[in-house]
C-alpha positions as CSV (number, residue, x, y, z in Angstrom):
1,M,46.1,-40.5,18.4
2,S,48.4,-41.5,15.6
3,T,47.0,-41.6,12.0
4,K,49.0,-43.9,9.4
5,P,50.0,-41.8,6.3
6,V,48.9,-42.8,3.0
7,L,52.2,-42.0,1.7
8,D,55.1,-41.2,3.9
9,I,57.9,-38.6,3.4
10,N,60.0,-40.9,1.3
11,E,57.7,-43.0,-0.2
12,K,57.3,-42.7,-4.0
13,P,53.8,-42.4,-5.4
14,S,52.8,-44.2,-8.9
15,I,52.9,-42.0,-11.9
16,V,49.1,-41.4,-11.8
17,Q,49.3,-40.5,-8.0
18,L,52.3,-38.3,-8.6
19,I,50.4,-36.2,-11.3
20,T,47.0,-35.8,-9.6
21,L,48.6,-35.2,-6.1
22,S,51.1,-32.7,-7.4
23,F,48.5,-30.8,-9.1
24,Q,46.4,-30.8,-5.9
25,H,49.1,-28.9,-4.2
26,L,49.7,-26.8,-7.1
27,F,45.9,-25.5,-6.8
28,A,46.1,-25.2,-3.3
29,M,49.0,-22.5,-3.6
30,F,47.9,-21.2,-6.9
31,G,45.6,-18.6,-5.8
32,S,47.5,-16.9,-3.1
33,T,50.9,-17.1,-5.0
34,I,49.5,-15.2,-8.0
35,L,47.5,-12.7,-5.8
36,V,50.5,-11.3,-4.5
37,P,52.2,-10.1,-7.7
38,K,48.9,-9.0,-9.0
39,L,48.8,-6.7,-5.9
40,V,52.3,-5.2,-6.0
41,G,52.5,-5.0,-9.9
42,L,54.7,-8.0,-10.8
43,D,54.5,-10.7,-13.3
44,P,52.4,-13.8,-12.0
45,G,54.4,-16.0,-14.4
46,I,57.6,-15.4,-12.6
47,A,56.1,-15.8,-9.3
48,L,54.8,-19.1,-10.4
49,L,58.3,-20.1,-11.7
50,T,60.2,-18.8,-8.7
51,S,57.7,-20.5,-6.3
52,G,58.7,-23.9,-8.0
53,I,62.4,-22.9,-7.9
54,A,62.5,-22.0,-4.4
55,T,60.4,-25.1,-3.2
56,I,63.2,-27.1,-4.8
57,I,65.8,-25.2,-3.2
58,F,64.1,-25.6,0.2
59,L,63.7,-29.4,-0.4
60,L,67.5,-29.7,-1.1
61,I,68.7,-27.6,1.7
62,T,66.4,-29.5,4.3
63,Q,67.8,-33.0,2.9
64,F,64.4,-33.9,1.4
65,K,63.0,-34.3,5.1
66,V,60.6,-31.3,5.0
67,P,57.2,-31.6,2.7
68,A,56.7,-27.7,2.6
69,Y,56.0,-25.7,-0.6
70,L,57.1,-22.0,-0.9
71,G,54.8,-19.3,-2.4
72,S,54.6,-15.6,-2.5
73,S,54.6,-14.0,0.9
74,F,51.8,-11.6,1.8
75,A,53.9,-10.1,4.4
76,F,55.9,-7.9,1.8
77,I,53.0,-6.5,-0.2
78,T,52.9,-3.1,1.7
79,P,56.9,-2.9,1.7
80,I,57.0,-3.8,-2.0
81,I,54.4,-1.1,-3.0
82,T,56.3,1.4,-0.9
83,V,59.7,0.9,-2.6
84,A,58.6,-0.1,-5.9
85,G,55.5,2.1,-6.5
86,L,52.5,1.4,-8.8
87,D,51.2,3.4,-11.8
88,N,47.6,3.9,-12.9
89,A,47.6,0.7,-14.5
90,G,48.9,-1.1,-11.4
91,V,52.3,-2.0,-12.7
92,A,55.3,-1.6,-10.5
93,I,57.2,1.5,-11.5
94,N,60.6,0.4,-9.8
95,P,60.5,-3.2,-9.6
96,G,64.1,-3.6,-9.1
97,N,63.9,-1.8,-5.8
98,A,61.6,-4.6,-4.6
99,M,64.2,-7.3,-5.8
100,I,67.2,-5.4,-4.0
101,G,64.9,-5.7,-0.7
102,A,64.1,-9.1,-1.3
103,M,67.6,-10.1,-1.8
104,G,68.5,-8.4,1.5
105,V,65.8,-10.3,3.1
106,G,67.2,-13.6,1.8
107,I,70.8,-12.8,3.3
108,I,69.0,-11.9,6.9
109,Y,67.4,-15.3,6.8
110,G,71.2,-16.8,5.9
111,I,72.8,-14.8,9.0
112,V,69.9,-16.0,11.3
113,A,70.2,-19.5,10.2
114,L,73.9,-19.3,10.8
115,V,73.7,-18.0,14.3
116,I,71.0,-20.5,15.0
117,W,73.2,-23.3,13.8
118,K,76.1,-22.1,16.2
119,T,74.0,-21.1,19.3
120,G,70.4,-22.8,19.0
121,Y,67.2,-21.0,18.4
122,K,66.2,-20.0,22.3
123,W,67.5,-16.4,21.8
124,L,64.6,-16.1,19.4
125,M,62.2,-16.6,22.5
126,A,63.5,-13.3,24.0
127,L,63.4,-11.3,20.7
128,L,60.2,-12.5,19.1
129,P,57.6,-13.2,21.7
130,P,54.1,-13.2,20.7
131,I,53.7,-9.6,22.4
132,V,55.5,-8.5,19.5
133,V,55.0,-10.5,16.7
134,A,51.1,-10.9,16.9
135,P,50.3,-7.1,16.9
136,V,52.9,-6.7,14.0
137,I,50.7,-9.3,12.2
138,I,47.6,-7.4,12.8
139,V,49.1,-4.3,11.4
140,I,50.0,-6.1,8.4
141,G,46.2,-7.1,7.7
142,L,44.7,-3.9,8.8
143,G,47.1,-1.9,7.1
144,L,46.2,-3.3,3.9
145,A,42.3,-3.1,4.6
146,G,41.9,0.2,2.5
147,T,43.7,-1.2,-0.4
148,A,41.4,-4.5,-0.6
149,V,38.2,-2.3,0.0
150,D,39.3,0.2,-3.1
151,M,40.0,-2.9,-5.2
152,A,36.5,-4.2,-4.6
153,M,34.5,-1.0,-4.9
154,N,36.1,1.2,-7.1
155,I,37.3,1.3,-10.8
156,T,39.7,3.9,-12.6
157,V,38.0,5.9,-15.4
158,Q,39.3,9.0,-17.4
159,Q,37.5,12.2,-16.7
160,L,38.1,15.8,-18.0
161,D,39.7,18.1,-15.4
162,E,38.1,21.3,-16.0
163,A,40.9,23.3,-14.4
164,T,43.7,22.1,-16.8
165,G,41.7,20.8,-19.7
166,Q,43.4,17.3,-19.6
167,M,42.0,14.0,-19.1
168,M,42.8,12.6,-15.5
169,D,42.6,8.9,-14.1
170,V,39.9,9.1,-11.4
171,K,38.4,6.6,-9.0
172,V,34.6,6.1,-9.1
173,Y,32.5,3.6,-7.4
174,S,31.1,0.6,-9.5
175,F,28.2,-1.5,-8.0
176,K,28.6,-3.9,-10.8
177,H,32.2,-4.5,-9.9
178,F,31.4,-4.6,-6.2
179,S,29.1,-7.3,-6.8
180,A,31.8,-9.3,-8.4
181,A,33.9,-8.6,-5.3
182,L,31.1,-9.8,-3.0
183,V,30.3,-12.9,-5.0
184,T,34.3,-13.9,-4.8
185,L,34.1,-13.2,-1.2
186,L,30.9,-15.2,-0.6
187,A,32.3,-18.0,-2.7
188,A,35.7,-18.2,-0.9
189,I,34.0,-18.2,2.8
190,V,31.5,-20.9,1.7
191,F,34.5,-23.3,0.6
192,N,36.5,-22.4,3.8
193,V,33.6,-22.9,6.3
194,Y,31.1,-25.5,4.9
195,F,33.4,-27.8,3.1
196,K,35.5,-30.3,5.1
197,N,37.4,-32.2,2.4
198,I,40.2,-31.3,-0.1
199,L,38.1,-28.1,-1.4
200,S,38.5,-26.5,2.0
201,A,42.3,-26.3,1.5
202,M,42.0,-23.9,-1.5
203,P,39.2,-21.4,-1.0
204,I,41.3,-18.7,-2.6
205,L,41.5,-20.5,-5.8
206,L,38.0,-21.6,-5.8
207,G,36.9,-18.1,-4.9
208,L,38.7,-16.5,-7.6
209,I,37.2,-19.0,-10.1
210,I,33.7,-18.5,-8.9
211,G,34.2,-14.7,-9.0
212,Y,35.8,-14.9,-12.4
213,I,32.7,-16.9,-13.9
214,Y,30.4,-14.2,-12.5
215,S,32.5,-11.5,-13.9
216,V,32.5,-13.0,-17.2
217,A,28.6,-13.2,-16.7
218,I,28.3,-9.7,-16.2
219,G,30.6,-8.5,-18.9
220,I,33.5,-6.9,-16.8
221,V,36.1,-9.4,-18.4
222,N,38.2,-8.5,-21.4
223,F,39.3,-11.6,-23.2
224,E,41.6,-9.7,-25.8
225,P,44.9,-10.3,-24.1
226,V,44.2,-14.2,-24.1
227,K,43.5,-14.1,-27.7
228,E,46.7,-12.2,-28.5
229,A,48.9,-14.3,-26.4
230,A,51.1,-16.9,-27.7
231,W,50.7,-20.2,-26.4
232,F,54.1,-20.4,-25.0
233,A,55.8,-17.2,-23.6
234,M,58.7,-16.2,-21.3
235,P,58.1,-14.9,-17.8
236,T,59.3,-11.3,-17.2
237,F,62.7,-11.9,-15.9
238,L,64.3,-8.9,-13.9
239,I,68.1,-9.4,-13.5
240,P,70.3,-7.0,-11.8
241,G,72.6,-4.9,-13.8
242,V,70.6,-5.8,-17.0
243,D,67.0,-4.8,-16.2
244,Y,67.9,-2.5,-13.1
245,E,70.6,-0.7,-11.5
246,L,71.9,-2.5,-8.4
247,N,71.5,0.5,-6.2
248,V,71.0,-0.4,-2.4
249,T,69.6,2.5,-0.4
250,T,68.8,2.5,3.2
251,T,65.2,3.6,2.5
252,I,64.7,0.0,0.6
253,L,66.4,-1.9,3.3
254,A,64.3,0.1,6.0
255,A,61.1,-1.0,4.4
256,M,61.9,-4.5,3.5
257,L,64.2,-6.2,6.4
258,P,62.2,-5.4,9.5
259,V,59.4,-7.7,7.9
260,V,61.7,-10.5,8.9
261,I,60.3,-10.3,12.3
262,V,57.3,-11.6,11.3
263,T,58.1,-13.9,8.5
264,I,60.7,-15.8,10.7
265,S,58.1,-16.2,13.3
266,E,55.7,-17.3,10.6
267,H,58.3,-19.9,9.4
268,I,58.6,-21.4,12.9
269,G,55.0,-21.6,13.2
270,H,54.9,-23.4,10.1
271,Q,57.8,-25.8,11.0
272,L,55.9,-26.7,14.5
273,V,52.5,-27.1,12.7
274,L,54.0,-29.4,9.8
275,G,55.8,-31.2,12.5
276,K,52.7,-32.2,14.3
277,V,50.9,-33.2,11.1
278,V,53.7,-35.4,10.0
279,E,54.5,-36.5,13.3
280,R,58.3,-35.2,13.3
281,N,60.3,-32.7,15.1
282,Y,61.6,-30.4,12.5
283,I,63.2,-27.9,14.8
284,K,65.7,-30.9,15.7
285,D,66.0,-32.7,12.3
286,P,67.1,-31.6,9.9
287,G,67.0,-28.4,12.3
288,L,65.7,-24.8,12.2
289,H,68.9,-23.5,10.7
290,R,68.3,-25.7,7.6
291,S,64.8,-24.8,7.0
292,L,65.4,-21.3,7.4
293,L,68.4,-21.2,5.3
294,G,66.2,-23.1,2.7
295,D,63.3,-20.3,2.8
296,G,66.1,-17.5,2.9
297,L,68.0,-19.0,-0.3
298,G,64.7,-19.6,-2.1
299,T,63.7,-15.9,-1.7
300,F,67.3,-14.6,-2.6
301,V,67.3,-16.7,-5.8
302,S,63.7,-15.7,-6.5
303,A,64.7,-12.0,-6.3
304,L,67.6,-12.7,-8.5
305,I,65.3,-13.3,-11.4
306,G,62.4,-11.1,-10.6
307,G,60.1,-13.1,-8.3
308,P,58.5,-11.9,-4.9
309,P,59.8,-13.0,-1.5
310,K,58.8,-16.4,-0.5
311,T,57.4,-18.1,2.5
312,T,56.1,-21.8,3.5
313,Y,52.4,-22.1,2.7
314,G,49.9,-23.1,5.3
315,E,47.6,-23.9,2.5
316,N,49.7,-26.7,1.3
317,I,50.1,-27.9,5.1
318,G,46.5,-28.3,5.1
319,V,46.5,-30.1,1.9
320,L,49.0,-32.6,4.0
321,A,46.8,-32.7,6.8
322,I,43.8,-33.7,4.9
323,T,45.3,-36.2,2.6
324,R,47.9,-37.7,4.6
325,V,50.1,-37.9,1.7
326,Y,53.5,-36.5,2.8
327,S,55.8,-37.6,0.2
328,I,58.4,-35.3,-0.8
329,Y,58.0,-36.4,-4.3
330,V,54.5,-35.2,-4.6
331,I,55.8,-31.6,-3.4
332,F,58.6,-31.9,-5.9
333,G,56.2,-32.7,-8.7
334,A,54.1,-29.6,-7.8
335,A,57.2,-27.2,-7.9
336,V,57.9,-28.7,-11.3
337,A,54.5,-28.3,-12.5
338,A,54.4,-24.8,-11.4
339,M,57.5,-23.9,-13.4
340,L,56.1,-25.4,-16.6
341,I,52.8,-23.5,-16.3
342,A,54.8,-20.3,-15.7
343,F,55.8,-20.6,-19.7
344,F,52.1,-21.0,-20.9
345,G,51.5,-17.6,-22.2
346,K,47.8,-18.2,-22.5
347,V,47.3,-19.3,-19.1
348,M,49.4,-16.3,-17.9
349,A,47.1,-14.0,-20.2
350,L,44.0,-15.4,-18.8
351,I,45.4,-14.8,-15.2
352,S,45.9,-11.0,-16.4
353,T,42.2,-10.8,-17.2
354,I,41.1,-11.4,-13.7
355,P,39.3,-8.1,-12.6
356,T,40.7,-5.9,-10.0
357,A,37.2,-6.1,-8.1
358,V,37.7,-10.0,-8.0
359,L,41.1,-9.7,-6.6
360,G,39.7,-7.0,-3.9
361,G,37.0,-9.5,-2.9
362,I,39.5,-12.3,-2.1
363,S,41.9,-9.7,-0.5
364,I,39.0,-8.7,1.9
365,L,39.1,-12.2,3.3
366,L,42.9,-12.9,3.0
367,F,44.0,-9.6,4.6
368,G,41.4,-10.1,7.5
369,I,42.6,-13.6,8.1
370,I,46.2,-12.0,8.4
371,A,45.0,-9.6,11.0
372,S,42.6,-12.2,12.7
373,S,45.6,-14.6,13.1
374,G,47.5,-12.0,15.2
375,L,44.5,-12.1,17.3
376,R,44.5,-15.9,17.3
377,M,48.4,-15.8,18.3
378,F,47.6,-13.5,21.5
379,V,44.8,-16.1,22.5
380,E,46.8,-19.2,22.0
381,S,50.0,-17.9,23.5
382,R,47.9,-16.7,26.5
383,V,49.2,-13.0,26.5
384,D,48.4,-11.6,29.7
385,F,46.8,-8.1,29.0
386,G,46.4,-7.4,32.7
387,N,50.0,-6.6,32.7
388,N,50.7,-3.2,31.7
389,R,53.8,-3.8,29.9
390,N,52.0,-6.2,27.3
391,M,49.3,-3.5,27.0
392,V,51.8,-0.8,26.2
393,I,54.0,-2.8,23.8
394,A,50.8,-3.8,21.7
395,S,49.3,-0.6,21.8
396,V,52.2,1.3,20.6
397,I,52.8,-1.2,17.5
398,L,49.2,-1.0,16.7
399,I,48.9,2.7,16.6
400,I,52.6,3.4,14.9
401,G,51.9,0.5,12.3
402,I,48.3,1.4,11.3
403,G,48.8,5.1,11.5
404,N,51.9,4.8,9.3
405,A,54.1,6.8,11.5
406,Q,57.6,7.6,9.7
407,I,60.9,8.6,10.8
408,V,62.8,10.5,7.8
409,F,66.5,11.7,8.0
410,G,67.2,13.0,4.2
411,D,67.0,10.2,1.9
412,F,66.5,7.6,4.6
413,A,62.8,6.9,5.7
414,I,61.3,4.1,7.7
415,G,57.8,4.0,8.7
416,G,54.5,1.8,9.2
417,M,54.8,-1.8,9.7
418,A,58.6,-1.8,9.6
419,L,58.9,1.2,12.1
420,S,56.2,-0.5,14.4
421,A,58.1,-4.0,14.4
422,L,61.5,-2.4,15.2
423,I,59.7,-0.2,18.1
424,G,58.1,-3.3,19.3
425,V,61.3,-5.3,19.4
426,A,62.9,-2.5,21.3
427,L,60.2,-1.9,23.9
428,N,60.3,-5.7,24.5
429,L,63.9,-5.5,25.2
430,I,64.0,-2.3,27.4
431,L,60.8,-2.4,29.5
432,P,61.3,-4.1,32.8
433,G,59.1,-7.5,33.5
434,R,60.2,-9.2,30.2
435,D,58.7,-12.7,29.6
436,K,56.2,-12.0,32.4
437,G,52.6,-13.1,30.6
438,A,54.2,-12.2,27.2
439,G,53.3,-15.6,25.9
440,D,55.4,-18.4,24.3
441,L,55.6,-19.2,20.7
442,Y,57.8,-22.2,21.3
443,E,56.4,-24.4,23.6
444,H,58.4,-27.6,22.9
445,E,62.1,-28.4,22.3
């Protein structure tokens, strides 16, 4: 049944509507967009700034027809940590490596968009069926399970190493911090499950807020960074050739590029869902090639100045479905608001005080949802596990990915999720009986 939109794609809201509705979208994406850089040791300020820039680029490329917001992608958490590394304070050691990889991802998106423009998108059916994509998604979620639990339960303290006589950073269990993680997790679950209005579309942000308030109450939040921060401050830009050497290596590319197997599938899925919400066929108009190019160019420009890879956000699609406000002007307003907030030093400093345990609590839910969405893809695509071929492909992807198997030749290394994704694609193309019971991600023209 058709439901009349409150504001359709090209309808202009009033000033009051523009401000309130734009901030609604900002709040929906805020928690997830700042969580990714916090987990990989990048600056949340630059992540916010580049999310706004990438969204505006996406709107321009798609001819202002697709009301989608682009935020930080969770699919790249493990690859970024792999190529950039983290020090004991959780800050990226070589963030330039992640930026190089992300630029490569943007280029791959552009190439795929060009091929789709010339040949159509049906070749993706053969390359990325659910039997390949779903287990890789599960690997992404479960591969991060240990990280989430460690963040939730343990804190870093200095202890004397009796053998060397030096102080060392060690992880120790803290029930106080774990309680903050559990409160955060419970709050996010409650908002996600028991609320049916706009609050259900932003459980991540609301869970972080509740967990933060609890953390303040039990005394594990340090407000000194907020007191010392200026009201206005520049985000941490990372410019190639200035802040890091533009040294492209096979190891960086091998870790980052295979993730596009998942993110392109995620992009197509979002376009299909968004099209159903606003009653338009975005695969045809403005075309999948345009939306993919917008996503890829947004990621490329983001990486050029130090931001993480981008993806269209399901949270904001949820806001569209709940409010029936589809106006491009509102999405544009949210992008501008995110860019402005990125320069508020006090706000960014406040974000930096979020305890690791709170981030761990919300990550338990988020990473679990990622893994569960892979299971959901199996079910919705009706993958036939009575077919031994499908069982073999899924099994190999899961064990290689979660077990973090690696292939190393000199300085070249590829492993974990990236290796499992490539092997999954290869098995799907090589093994006989392709397309029989493998499911279908693209059920309509």
